[in-house]
All heavy atoms as a GROMACS GRO file, in nm:
protein
  487
    1MET      N    1  -1.284   7.165  -2.064
    1MET     CA    2  -1.399   7.182  -1.979
    1MET      C    3  -1.405   7.322  -1.917
    1MET      O    4  -1.308   7.379  -1.863
    1MET     CB    5  -1.374   7.079  -1.878
    1MET     CG    6  -1.499   7.068  -1.779
    1MET     SD    7  -1.477   6.943  -1.638
    1MET     CE    8  -1.453   6.783  -1.720
    2ASN      N    9  -1.523   7.378  -1.948
    2ASN     CA   10  -1.531   7.522  -1.882
    2ASN      C   11  -1.586   7.523  -1.747
    2ASN      O   12  -1.602   7.424  -1.678
    2ASN     CB   13  -1.630   7.602  -1.975
    2ASN     CG   14  -1.774   7.547  -1.974
    2ASN    OD1   15  -1.814   7.486  -1.871
    2ASN    ND2   16  -1.854   7.574  -2.087
    3ILE      N   17  -1.582   7.642  -1.683
    3ILE     CA   18  -1.609   7.656  -1.545
    3ILE      C   19  -1.746   7.609  -1.500
    3ILE      O   20  -1.760   7.544  -1.397
    3ILE     CB   21  -1.585   7.812  -1.510
    3ILE    CG1   22  -1.582   7.814  -1.344
    3ILE    CG2   23  -1.691   7.898  -1.558
    3ILE    CD1   24  -1.466   7.764  -1.276
    4ILE      N   25  -1.846   7.620  -1.582
    4ILE     CA   26  -1.985   7.575  -1.550
    4ILE      C   27  -1.989   7.424  -1.543
    4ILE      O   28  -2.041   7.368  -1.458
    4ILE     CB   29  -2.086   7.628  -1.663
    4ILE    CG1   30  -2.102   7.775  -1.648
    4ILE    CG2   31  -2.223   7.558  -1.640
    4ILE    CD1   32  -2.182   7.843  -1.750
    5GLN      N   33  -1.911   7.359  -1.627
    5GLN     CA   34  -1.900   7.216  -1.634
    5GLN      C   35  -1.831   7.168  -1.512
    5GLN      O   36  -1.868   7.062  -1.453
    5GLN     CB   37  -1.837   7.160  -1.763
    5GLN     CG   38  -1.932   7.170  -1.875
    5GLN     CD   39  -1.854   7.143  -2.007
    5GLN    OE1   40  -1.735   7.167  -2.031
    5GLN    NE2   41  -1.924   7.076  -2.101
    6LYS      N   42  -1.734   7.233  -1.471
    6LYS     CA   43  -1.649   7.203  -1.351
    6LYS      C   44  -1.738   7.208  -1.216
    6LYS      O   45  -1.738   7.131  -1.136
    6LYS     CB   46  -1.521   7.282  -1.335
    6LYS     CG   47  -1.410   7.246  -1.441
    6LYS     CD   48  -1.296   7.332  -1.415
    6LYS     CE   49  -1.200   7.297  -1.521
    6LYS     NZ   50  -1.075   7.379  -1.520
    7ILE      N   51  -1.812   7.319  -1.213
    7ILE     CA   52  -1.908   7.337  -1.111
    7ILE      C   53  -2.008   7.232  -1.096
    7ILE      O   54  -2.042   7.180  -1.002
    7ILE     CB   55  -1.963   7.486  -1.104
    7ILE    CG1   56  -1.849   7.584  -1.083
    7ILE    CG2   57  -2.076   7.497  -1.010
    7ILE    CD1   58  -1.897   7.733  -1.105
    8ALA      N   59  -2.061   7.203  -1.224
    8ALA     CA   60  -2.171   7.107  -1.229
    8ALA      C   61  -2.112   6.972  -1.185
    8ALA      O   62  -2.182   6.894  -1.113
    8ALA     CB   63  -2.221   7.095  -1.376
    9LEU      N   64  -1.988   6.938  -1.220
    9LEU     CA   65  -1.920   6.816  -1.183
    9LEU      C   66  -1.902   6.804  -1.027
    9LEU      O   67  -1.932   6.705  -0.977
    9LEU     CB   68  -1.791   6.808  -1.254
    9LEU     CG   69  -1.720   6.666  -1.245
    9LEU    CD1   70  -1.802   6.552  -1.289
    9LEU    CD2   71  -1.586   6.669  -1.312
   10VAL      N   72  -1.864   6.913  -0.969
   10VAL     CA   73  -1.853   6.914  -0.822
   10VAL      C   74  -1.993   6.882  -0.756
   10VAL      O   75  -2.002   6.805  -0.667
   10VAL     CB   76  -1.796   7.053  -0.773
   10VAL    CG1   77  -1.810   7.071  -0.627
   10VAL    CG2   78  -1.655   7.070  -0.815
   11PHE      N   79  -2.102   6.954  -0.809
   11PHE     CA   80  -2.230   6.923  -0.740
   11PHE      C   81  -2.278   6.787  -0.764
   11PHE      O   82  -2.338   6.725  -0.686
   11PHE     CB   83  -2.335   7.024  -0.796
   11PHE     CG   84  -2.332   7.151  -0.728
   11PHE    CD1   85  -2.288   7.267  -0.791
   11PHE    CD2   86  -2.381   7.162  -0.598
   11PHE    CE1   87  -2.293   7.392  -0.720
   11PHE    CE2   88  -2.383   7.280  -0.528
   11PHE     CZ   89  -2.330   7.398  -0.589
   12SER      N   90  -2.238   6.725  -0.888
   12SER     CA   91  -2.266   6.588  -0.910
   12SER      C   92  -2.202   6.496  -0.822
   12SER      O   93  -2.259   6.389  -0.777
   12SER     CB   94  -2.245   6.544  -1.059
   12SER     OG   95  -2.322   6.616  -1.143
   13ILE      N   96  -2.075   6.529  -0.792
   13ILE     CA   97  -2.007   6.440  -0.692
   13ILE      C   98  -2.057   6.455  -0.554
   13ILE      O   99  -2.066   6.353  -0.484
   13ILE     CB  100  -1.847   6.487  -0.694
   13ILE    CG1  101  -1.787   6.442  -0.837
   13ILE    CG2  102  -1.776   6.419  -0.583
   13ILE    CD1  103  -1.652   6.510  -0.859
   14ILE      N  104  -2.099   6.571  -0.522
   14ILE     CA  105  -2.156   6.589  -0.383
   14ILE      C  106  -2.290   6.505  -0.380
   14ILE      O  107  -2.310   6.435  -0.281
   14ILE     CB  108  -2.181   6.740  -0.359
   14ILE    CG1  109  -2.050   6.805  -0.337
   14ILE    CG2  110  -2.276   6.757  -0.244
   14ILE    CD1  111  -2.061   6.954  -0.338
   15GLY      N  112  -2.363   6.516  -0.487
   15GLY     CA  113  -2.483   6.444  -0.495
   15GLY      C  114  -2.465   6.278  -0.493
   15GLY      O  115  -2.536   6.220  -0.424
   16ALA      N  116  -2.364   6.245  -0.553
   16ALA     CA  117  -2.327   6.101  -0.559
   16ALA      C  118  -2.285   6.058  -0.419
   16ALA      O  119  -2.326   5.944  -0.374
   16ALA     CB  120  -2.213   6.072  -0.660
   17ILE      N  121  -2.204   6.136  -0.342
   17ILE     CA  122  -2.162   6.096  -0.218
   17ILE      C  123  -2.292   6.086  -0.125
   17ILE      O  124  -2.293   6.006  -0.045
   17ILE     CB  125  -2.065   6.208  -0.163
   17ILE    CG1  126  -1.932   6.179  -0.243
   17ILE    CG2  127  -2.044   6.179  -0.008
   17ILE    CD1  128  -1.823   6.295  -0.218
   18ASN      N  129  -2.373   6.183  -0.146
   18ASN     CA  130  -2.498   6.186  -0.051
   18ASN      C  131  -2.582   6.052  -0.073
   18ASN      O  132  -2.622   5.993   0.017
   18ASN     CB  133  -2.586   6.311  -0.083
   18ASN     CG  134  -2.695   6.313   0.017
   18ASN    OD1  135  -2.682   6.316   0.132
   18ASN    ND2  136  -2.822   6.328  -0.039
   19TRP      N  137  -2.592   6.010  -0.212
   19TRP     CA  138  -2.673   5.894  -0.244
   19TRP      C  139  -2.593   5.769  -0.196
   19TRP      O  140  -2.658   5.678  -0.138
   19TRP     CB  141  -2.695   5.878  -0.380
   19TRP     CG  142  -2.821   5.965  -0.433
   19TRP    CD1  143  -2.818   6.079  -0.507
   19TRP    CD2  144  -2.954   5.932  -0.388
   19TRP    NE1  145  -2.952   6.115  -0.517
   19TRP    CE2  146  -3.043   6.030  -0.442
   19TRP    CE3  147  -3.008   5.830  -0.315
   19TRP    CZ2  148  -3.172   6.021  -0.436
   19TRP    CZ3  149  -3.149   5.829  -0.299
   19TRP    CH2  150  -3.235   5.931  -0.368
   20GLY      N  151  -2.469   5.769  -0.189
   20GLY     CA  152  -2.382   5.668  -0.139
   20GLY      C  153  -2.406   5.663   0.018
   20GLY      O  154  -2.421   5.538   0.068
   21LEU      N  155  -2.426   5.769   0.091
   21LEU     CA  156  -2.446   5.761   0.226
   21LEU      C  157  -2.582   5.714   0.252
   21LEU      O  158  -2.614   5.633   0.350
   21LEU     CB  159  -2.424   5.903   0.289
   21LEU     CG  160  -2.279   5.957   0.303
   21LEU    CD1  161  -2.286   6.097   0.337
   21LEU    CD2  162  -2.197   5.865   0.390
   22VAL      N  163  -2.678   5.750   0.169
   22VAL     CA  164  -2.819   5.710   0.196
   22VAL      C  165  -2.823   5.554   0.174
   22VAL      O  166  -2.884   5.473   0.242
   22VAL     CB  167  -2.917   5.776   0.096
   22VAL    CG1  168  -3.055   5.709   0.094
   22VAL    CG2  169  -2.925   5.930   0.128
   23GLY      N  170  -2.751   5.499   0.068
   23GLY     CA  171  -2.774   5.364   0.035
   23GLY      C  172  -2.695   5.279   0.132
   23GLY      O  173  -2.731   5.169   0.175
   24LEU      N  174  -2.583   5.328   0.180
   24LEU     CA  175  -2.494   5.240   0.280
   24LEU      C  176  -2.540   5.251   0.421
   24LEU      O  177  -2.539   5.153   0.491
   24LEU     CB  178  -2.345   5.282   0.269
   24LEU     CG  179  -2.277   5.256   0.141
   24LEU    CD1  180  -2.143   5.312   0.135
   24LEU    CD2  181  -2.263   5.107   0.124
   25PHE      N  182  -2.578   5.376   0.459
   25PHE     CA  183  -2.612   5.394   0.606
   25PHE      C  184  -2.734   5.451   0.630
   25PHE      O  185  -2.767   5.492   0.754
   25PHE     CB  186  -2.496   5.498   0.656
   25PHE     CG  187  -2.359   5.445   0.633
   25PHE    CD1  188  -2.272   5.518   0.559
   25PHE    CD2  189  -2.302   5.335   0.692
   25PHE    CE1  190  -2.142   5.481   0.535
   25PHE    CE2  191  -2.182   5.287   0.676
   25PHE     CZ  192  -2.100   5.354   0.588
   26SER      N  193  -2.824   5.478   0.536
   26SER     CA  194  -2.950   5.543   0.548
   26SER      C  195  -2.937   5.671   0.617
   26SER      O  196  -3.008   5.715   0.709
   26SER     CB  197  -3.050   5.455   0.638
   26SER     OG  198  -3.078   5.332   0.567
   27PHE      N  199  -2.839   5.748   0.579
   27PHE     CA  200  -2.805   5.883   0.627
   27PHE      C  201  -2.805   5.984   0.523
   27PHE      O  202  -2.721   5.971   0.428
   27PHE     CB  203  -2.664   5.879   0.707
   27PHE     CG  204  -2.622   6.019   0.754
   27PHE    CD1  205  -2.685   6.072   0.864
   27PHE    CD2  206  -2.524   6.088   0.692
   27PHE    CE1  207  -2.647   6.196   0.915
   27PHE    CE2  208  -2.484   6.215   0.734
   27PHE     CZ  209  -2.552   6.262   0.850
   28ASN      N  210  -2.888   6.074   0.532
   28ASN     CA  211  -2.906   6.176   0.429
   28ASN      C  212  -2.839   6.311   0.472
   28ASN      O  213  -2.875   6.368   0.562
   28ASN     CB  214  -3.043   6.209   0.393
   28ASN     CG  215  -3.062   6.305   0.275
   28ASN    OD1  216  -2.971   6.371   0.245
   28ASN    ND2  217  -3.185   6.286   0.213
   29LEU      N  218  -2.713   6.331   0.424
   29LEU     CA  219  -2.634   6.444   0.463
   29LEU      C  220  -2.696   6.577   0.447
   29LEU      O  221  -2.691   6.668   0.526
   29LEU     CB  222  -2.498   6.445   0.397
   29LEU     CG  223  -2.393   6.542   0.434
   29LEU    CD1  224  -2.357   6.529   0.581
   29LEU    CD2  225  -2.270   6.528   0.346
   30VAL      N  226  -2.766   6.591   0.320
   30VAL     CA  227  -2.823   6.718   0.288
   30VAL      C  228  -2.935   6.752   0.396
   30VAL      O  229  -2.935   6.858   0.446
   30VAL     CB  230  -2.898   6.712   0.147
   30VAL    CG1  231  -2.969   6.838   0.119
   30VAL    CG2  232  -2.770   6.697   0.043
   31GLU      N  233  -3.018   6.653   0.425
   31GLU     CA  234  -3.125   6.674   0.527
   31GLU      C  235  -3.066   6.701   0.672
   31GLU      O  236  -3.122   6.772   0.750
   31GLU     CB  237  -3.237   6.575   0.525
   31GLU     CG  238  -3.315   6.578   0.403
   31GLU     CD  239  -3.432   6.483   0.411
   31GLU    OE1  240  -3.448   6.411   0.508
   31GLU    OE2  241  -3.511   6.475   0.310
   32ALA      N  242  -2.955   6.616   0.690
   32ALA     CA  243  -2.887   6.645   0.832
   32ALA      C  244  -2.830   6.790   0.841
   32ALA      O  245  -2.845   6.844   0.946
   32ALA     CB  246  -2.776   6.546   0.841
   33LEU      N  247  -2.775   6.839   0.731
   33LEU     CA  248  -2.722   6.970   0.736
   33LEU      C  249  -2.823   7.087   0.732
   33LEU      O  250  -2.819   7.188   0.794
   33LEU     CB  251  -2.614   6.991   0.625
   33LEU     CG  252  -2.485   6.912   0.631
   33LEU    CD1  253  -2.405   6.935   0.514
   33LEU    CD2  254  -2.417   6.951   0.766
   34PHE      N  255  -2.927   7.064   0.638
   34PHE     CA  256  -3.016   7.175   0.606
   34PHE      C  257  -3.169   7.148   0.646
   34PHE      O  258  -3.246   7.236   0.622
   34PHE     CB  259  -3.010   7.205   0.457
   34PHE     CG  260  -2.864   7.250   0.408
   34PHE    CD1  261  -2.797   7.156   0.326
   34PHE    CD2  262  -2.804   7.358   0.444
   34PHE    CE1  263  -2.674   7.183   0.284
   34PHE    CE2  264  -2.688   7.381   0.408
   34PHE     CZ  265  -2.614   7.297   0.326
   35GLY      N  266  -3.188   7.032   0.694
   35GLY     CA  267  -3.332   7.005   0.740
   35GLY      C  268  -3.417   6.960   0.606
   35GLY      O  269  -3.353   6.937   0.510
   36SER      N  270  -3.539   6.936   0.620
   36SER     CA  271  -3.619   6.877   0.519
   36SER      C  272  -3.705   6.986   0.456
   36SER      O  273  -3.804   6.960   0.401
   36SER     CB  274  -3.699   6.757   0.555
   36SER     OG  275  -3.783   6.795   0.656
   37GLY      N  276  -3.662   7.117   0.453
   37GLY     CA  277  -3.740   7.220   0.396
   37GLY      C  278  -3.705   7.262   0.268
   37GLY      O  279  -3.657   7.175   0.183
   38MET      N  280  -3.735   7.390   0.239
   38MET     CA  281  -3.731   7.439   0.090
   38MET      C  282  -3.579   7.450   0.050
   38MET      O  283  -3.547   7.422  -0.061
   38MET     CB  284  -3.787   7.580   0.096
   38MET     CG  285  -3.790   7.637  -0.041
   38MET     SD  286  -3.890   7.537  -0.152
   38MET     CE  287  -3.910   7.632  -0.284
   39PHE      N  288  -3.487   7.478   0.156
   39PHE     CA  289  -3.349   7.485   0.116
   39PHE      C  290  -3.295   7.350   0.074
   39PHE      O  291  -3.212   7.348  -0.026
   39PHE     CB  292  -3.270   7.538   0.233
   39PHE     CG  293  -3.135   7.584   0.198
   39PHE    CD1  294  -3.112   7.693   0.109
   39PHE    CD2  295  -3.014   7.527   0.247
   39PHE    CE1  296  -2.991   7.742   0.066
   39PHE    CE2  297  -2.894   7.565   0.207
   39PHE     CZ  298  -2.871   7.671   0.115
   40SER      N  299  -3.335   7.237   0.123
   40SER     CA  300  -3.292   7.111   0.088
   40SER      C  301  -3.347   7.079  -0.056
   40SER      O  302  -3.276   7.022  -0.136
   40SER     CB  303  -3.343   6.997   0.182
   40SER     OG  304  -3.266   7.005   0.300
   41ALA      N  305  -3.478   7.120  -0.079
   41ALA     CA  306  -3.526   7.099  -0.215
   41ALA      C  307  -3.450   7.176  -0.311
   41ALA      O  308  -3.426   7.130  -0.429
   41ALA     CB  309  -3.668   7.144  -0.214
   42ILE      N  310  -3.396   7.304  -0.285
   42ILE     CA  311  -3.322   7.374  -0.379
   42ILE      C  312  -3.185   7.301  -0.399
   42ILE      O  313  -3.141   7.300  -0.520
   42ILE     CB  314  -3.301   7.522  -0.317
   42ILE    CG1  315  -3.430   7.591  -0.326
   42ILE    CG2  316  -3.186   7.589  -0.401
   42ILE    CD1  317  -3.435   7.725  -0.250
   43ILE      N  318  -3.127   7.245  -0.293
   43ILE     CA  319  -3.006   7.174  -0.316
   43ILE      C  320  -3.023   7.060  -0.404
   43ILE      O  321  -2.941   7.030  -0.507
   43ILE     CB  322  -2.948   7.113  -0.169
   43ILE    CG1  323  -2.910   7.235  -0.087
   43ILE    CG2  324  -2.826   7.030  -0.195
   43ILE    CD1  325  -2.799   7.322  -0.122
   44TYR      N  326  -3.129   6.982  -0.389
   44TYR     CA  327  -3.163   6.867  -0.480
   44TYR      C  328  -3.183   6.914  -0.623
   44TYR      O  329  -3.137   6.850  -0.716
   44TYR     CB  330  -3.281   6.797  -0.432
   44TYR     CG  331  -3.263   6.719  -0.291
   44TYR    CD1  332  -3.357   6.730  -0.198
   44TYR    CD2  333  -3.149   6.644  -0.278
   44TYR    CE1  334  -3.335   6.668  -0.065
   44TYR    CE2  335  -3.131   6.580  -0.158
   44TYR     CZ  336  -3.232   6.586  -0.056
   44TYR     OH  337  -3.213   6.527   0.063
   45MET      N  338  -3.249   7.024  -0.644
   45MET     CA  339  -3.270   7.075  -0.780
   45MET      C  340  -3.131   7.127  -0.843
   45MET      O  341  -3.110   7.091  -0.955
   45MET     CB  342  -3.362   7.207  -0.778
   45MET     CG  343  -3.509   7.169  -0.754
   45MET     SD  344  -3.614   7.306  -0.767
   45MET     CE  345  -3.622   7.357  -0.593
   46ILE      N  346  -3.044   7.179  -0.767
   46ILE     CA  347  -2.924   7.218  -0.814
   46ILE      C  348  -2.834   7.098  -0.859
   46ILE      O  349  -2.772   7.088  -0.964
   46ILE     CB  350  -2.831   7.304  -0.715
   46ILE    CG1  351  -2.899   7.449  -0.699
   46ILE    CG2  352  -2.690   7.315  -0.744
   46ILE    CD1  353  -2.844   7.517  -0.579
   47VAL      N  354  -2.846   6.992  -0.774
   47VAL     CA  355  -2.766   6.870  -0.810
   47VAL      C  356  -2.832   6.808  -0.932
   47VAL      O  357  -2.761   6.756  -1.011
   47VAL     CB  358  -2.772   6.772  -0.688
   47VAL    CG1  359  -2.715   6.632  -0.738
   47VAL    CG2  360  -2.684   6.825  -0.578
   48GLY      N  361  -2.963   6.810  -0.945
   48GLY     CA  362  -3.034   6.758  -1.063
   48GLY      C  363  -2.992   6.828  -1.193
   48GLY      O  364  -2.958   6.775  -1.301
   49ILE      N  365  -2.979   6.964  -1.180
   49ILE     CA  366  -2.956   7.039  -1.304
   49ILE      C  367  -2.802   7.016  -1.330
   49ILE      O  368  -2.764   7.011  -1.454
   49ILE     CB  369  -2.979   7.192  -1.273
   49ILE    CG1  370  -3.121   7.218  -1.255
   49ILE    CG2  371  -2.905   7.278  -1.378
   49ILE    CD1  372  -3.162   7.349  -1.203
   50ALA      N  373  -2.722   6.998  -1.237
   50ALA     CA  374  -2.577   6.970  -1.256
   50ALA      C  375  -2.563   6.832  -1.322
   50ALA      O  376  -2.484   6.824  -1.414
   50ALA     CB  377  -2.513   6.963  -1.122
   51GLY      N  378  -2.643   6.738  -1.295
   51GLY     CA  379  -2.647   6.610  -1.364
   51GLY      C  380  -2.679   6.627  -1.507
   51GLY      O  381  -2.618   6.562  -1.603
   52ILE      N  382  -2.778   6.713  -1.538
   52ILE     CA  383  -2.825   6.734  -1.667
   52ILE      C  384  -2.710   6.803  -1.750
   52ILE      O  385  -2.685   6.767  -1.869
   52ILE     CB  386  -2.950   6.820  -1.674
   52ILE    CG1  387  -3.064   6.726  -1.631
   52ILE    CG2  388  -2.975   6.865  -1.819
   52ILE    CD1  389  -3.185   6.810  -1.595
   53ILE      N  390  -2.642   6.893  -1.687
   53ILE     CA  391  -2.532   6.957  -1.750
   53ILE      C  392  -2.426   6.866  -1.782
   53ILE      O  393  -2.354   6.867  -1.894
   53ILE     CB  394  -2.476   7.083  -1.671
   53ILE    CG1  395  -2.574   7.198  -1.668
   53ILE    CG2  396  -2.350   7.131  -1.725
   53ILE    CD1  397  -2.550   7.302  -1.557
   54ASN      N  398  -2.402   6.767  -1.695
   54ASN     CA  399  -2.281   6.678  -1.710
   54ASN      C  400  -2.319   6.570  -1.814
   54ASN      O  401  -2.227   6.505  -1.865
   54ASN     CB  402  -2.247   6.609  -1.576
   54ASN     CG  403  -2.171   6.691  -1.484
   54ASN    OD1  404  -2.099   6.781  -1.538
   54ASN    ND2  405  -2.198   6.682  -1.367
   55ILE      N  406  -2.442   6.549  -1.862
   55ILE     CA  407  -2.471   6.468  -1.965
   55ILE      C  408  -2.408   6.517  -2.102
   55ILE      O  409  -2.363   6.439  -2.175
   55ILE     CB  410  -2.623   6.459  -1.995
   55ILE    CG1  411  -2.700   6.385  -1.877
   55ILE    CG2  412  -2.656   6.399  -2.120
   55ILE    CD1  413  -2.843   6.385  -1.880
   56MET      N  414  -2.384   6.646  -2.103
   56MET     CA  415  -2.312   6.700  -2.221
   56MET      C  416  -2.176   6.654  -2.233
   56MET      O  417  -2.107   6.641  -2.335
   56MET     CB  418  -2.318   6.844  -2.216
   56MET     CG  419  -2.452   6.909  -2.248
   56MET     SD  420  -2.445   7.089  -2.253
   56MET     CE  421  -2.416   7.135  -2.082
   57LEU      N  422  -2.114   6.614  -2.113
   57LEU     CA  423  -1.979   6.564  -2.110
   57LEU      C  424  -1.962   6.436  -2.190
   57LEU      O  425  -1.846   6.392  -2.246
   57LEU     CB  426  -1.923   6.542  -1.972
   57LEU     CG  427  -1.899   6.669  -1.899
   57LEU    CD1  428  -1.856   6.630  -1.745
   57LEU    CD2  429  -1.806   6.758  -1.955
   58LEU      N  430  -2.073   6.359  -2.211
   58LEU     CA  431  -2.061   6.236  -2.290
   58LEU      C  432  -2.045   6.267  -2.436
   58LEU      O  433  -1.988   6.182  -2.513
   58LEU     CB  434  -2.197   6.162  -2.276
   58LEU     CG  435  -2.227   6.099  -2.135
   58LEU    CD1  436  -2.360   6.047  -2.128
   58LEU    CD2  437  -2.126   6.002  -2.102
   59PHE      N  438  -2.084   6.390  -2.482
   59PHE     CA  439  -2.080   6.413  -2.632
   59PHE      C  440  -1.967   6.524  -2.661
   59PHE      O  441  -1.967   6.551  -2.776
   59PHE     CB  442  -2.218   6.471  -2.655
   59PHE     CG  443  -2.326   6.371  -2.638
   59PHE    CD1  444  -2.412   6.402  -2.523
   59PHE    CD2  445  -2.342   6.259  -2.699
   59PHE    CE1  446  -2.514   6.311  -2.488
   59PHE    CE2  447  -2.444   6.180  -2.668
   59PHE     CZ  448  -2.530   6.197  -2.565
   60VAL      N  449  -1.904   6.570  -2.566
   60VAL     CA  450  -1.789   6.668  -2.588
   60VAL      C  451  -1.654   6.598  -2.601
   60VAL      O  452  -1.624   6.511  -2.509
   60VAL     CB  453  -1.797   6.776  -2.472
   60VAL    CG1  454  -1.683   6.863  -2.502
   60VAL    CG2  455  -1.932   6.845  -2.487
   61ASP      N  456  -1.569   6.639  -2.687
   61ASP     CA  457  -1.430   6.587  -2.687
   61ASP      C  458  -1.348   6.659  -2.587
   61ASP      O  459  -1.323   6.791  -2.593
   61ASP     CB  460  -1.373   6.610  -2.829
   61ASP     CG  461  -1.231   6.558  -2.849
   61ASP    OD1  462  -1.204   6.467  -2.767
   61ASP    OD2  463  -1.166   6.604  -2.935
   62LEU      N  464  -1.306   6.580  -2.490
   62LEU     CA  465  -1.222   6.649  -2.380
   62LEU      C  466  -1.078   6.661  -2.400
   62LEU      O  467  -1.009   6.707  -2.331
   62LEU     CB  468  -1.253   6.572  -2.249
   62LEU     CG  469  -1.392   6.558  -2.197
   62LEU    CD1  470  -1.397   6.472  -2.069
   62LEU    CD2  471  -1.442   6.710  -2.165
   63ASP      N  472  -1.037   6.611  -2.523
   63ASP     CA  473  -0.892   6.622  -2.558
   63ASP      C  474  -0.839   6.760  -2.595
   63ASP      O  475  -0.724   6.781  -2.598
   63ASP     CB  476  -0.860   6.520  -2.670
   63ASP     CG  477  -0.882   6.378  -2.622
   63ASP    OD1  478  -0.865   6.354  -2.504
   63ASP    OD2  479  -0.911   6.292  -2.709
   64ASN      N  480  -0.933   6.852  -2.616
   64ASN     CA  481  -0.893   6.977  -2.656
   64ASN      C  482  -0.832   7.063  -2.536
   64ASN      O  483  -0.865   7.061  -2.427
   64ASN     CB  484  -1.006   7.061  -2.717
   64ASN     CG  485  -1.057   6.991  -2.841
   64ASN    OD1  486  -0.965   6.913  -2.910
   64ASN    ND2  487  -1.171   7.020  -2.885
   0.00000   0.00000   0.00000
């Protein structure tokens, strides 16, 4: 796993925790920290791109 995949995995985990908070408590951590402006939209885009990068993990042999 290279550094880009590791960074993408961290952002995906952050996104998953945020969605868990939204589902369980109706609390959006990203909007609580950064408001609902452009910066939050950028955070959501980064998490989305990280998820797309992590799709590649389904097709890569991690035993190497």
